[in-house]
C-alpha positions as CSV (number, residue, x, y, z in Angstrom):
1,M,-43.6,156.5,81.4
2,P,-39.9,157.6,81.0
3,N,-39.1,154.3,79.5
4,T,-41.7,155.0,76.7
5,F,-40.0,158.3,76.0
6,Y,-36.5,156.6,75.5
7,K,-38.0,154.0,73.3
8,Q,-39.7,156.7,71.1
9,K,-36.4,158.6,71.1
10,E,-34.5,155.5,70.0
11,R,-37.1,154.6,67.4
12,M,-36.7,158.2,65.9
13,S,-33.0,157.8,65.9
14,T,-33.4,154.6,64.1
15,I,-35.7,156.1,61.6
16,S,-33.3,159.0,61.0
17,I,-30.3,156.8,60.6
18,H,-32.1,154.7,58.1
19,H,-33.3,157.7,56.2
20,F,-29.7,159.0,55.8
21,E,-28.6,155.5,54.7
22,V,-31.2,155.7,51.9
23,I,-29.9,159.1,51.0
24,R,-26.4,157.6,50.7
25,V,-27.4,154.8,48.5
26,R,-29.2,157.2,46.1
27,F,-26.2,159.5,46.2
28,E,-24.0,156.4,45.5
29,N,-26.1,155.5,42.6
30,K,-25.6,159.1,41.3
31,E,-29.3,159.9,41.3
32,F,-28.4,163.4,42.4
33,G,-25.4,165.6,43.0
34,I,-23.9,167.6,45.9
35,E,-26.3,170.4,46.0
36,E,-29.3,168.0,46.1
37,L,-27.5,165.8,48.7
38,Q,-27.3,168.8,50.9
39,S,-30.9,169.7,50.4
40,R,-31.9,166.2,51.2
41,L,-29.8,166.0,54.3
42,N,-31.0,169.3,55.6
43,T,-34.8,168.3,55.3
44,A,-34.2,164.8,56.6
45,P,-36.2,163.7,59.8
46,V,-34.0,164.1,63.0
47,P,-34.6,163.1,66.5
48,E,-36.9,165.2,68.5
49,P,-35.8,167.1,70.4
50,Q,-32.7,167.5,68.3
51,I,-29.7,165.8,70.1
52,S,-27.0,168.4,70.1
53,S,-24.3,166.0,69.0
54,F,-26.6,164.7,66.1
55,S,-27.0,168.3,65.1
56,E,-23.4,169.1,65.3
57,K,-22.5,166.1,63.1
58,L,-25.0,167.2,60.6
59,Q,-23.8,170.7,60.5
60,D,-20.1,169.4,60.3
61,L,-21.1,167.3,57.2
62,D,-22.9,170.2,55.6
63,D,-19.8,172.4,56.1
64,E,-17.5,169.7,54.7
65,L,-19.8,169.3,51.6
66,E,-19.5,173.1,51.2
67,L,-15.9,173.0,51.2
68,I,-15.8,170.1,48.8
69,L,-18.2,172.0,46.4
70,Y,-16.2,175.1,46.5
71,T,-12.6,174.3,47.0
72,Q,-12.0,170.8,45.1
73,L,-11.9,169.9,41.7
74,E,-15.3,169.0,40.1
75,A,-13.9,165.6,39.0
76,S,-13.3,164.6,42.7
77,H,-16.7,166.1,44.1
78,Y,-18.5,162.7,44.1
79,Q,-16.0,160.6,45.8
80,L,-15.1,163.1,48.4
81,A,-18.7,163.7,49.2
82,L,-19.4,160.0,49.3
83,N,-16.5,159.6,51.9
84,A,-17.8,162.4,53.9
85,L,-21.3,161.0,54.0
86,E,-20.0,157.5,54.9
87,S,-18.0,159.0,57.7
88,F,-21.0,160.8,59.0
89,L,-23.1,157.7,59.0
90,A,-20.3,155.6,60.6
91,S,-20.3,158.2,63.5
92,L,-24.0,157.7,64.0
93,T,-23.7,154.1,64.8
């Protein structure tokens, strides 16, 4: 029985990572801006129960996007946000 729990947890983590990768591709294709990126990240499926390190990384990304949005030149928003998103994804794998 415990083995099934860990397989389900691993499967959910894989689904979550895939969902975040899809969000990255769509943002990279400029389908939406930073505000929409934040909204999609905050409503994306996350492992249940939430893994604290996963939640912390997601919160750190949200904080970084806020800083970019309100303290950086608009011309650099896209590239800075993309860099932050790619760093977040790299930290998950």
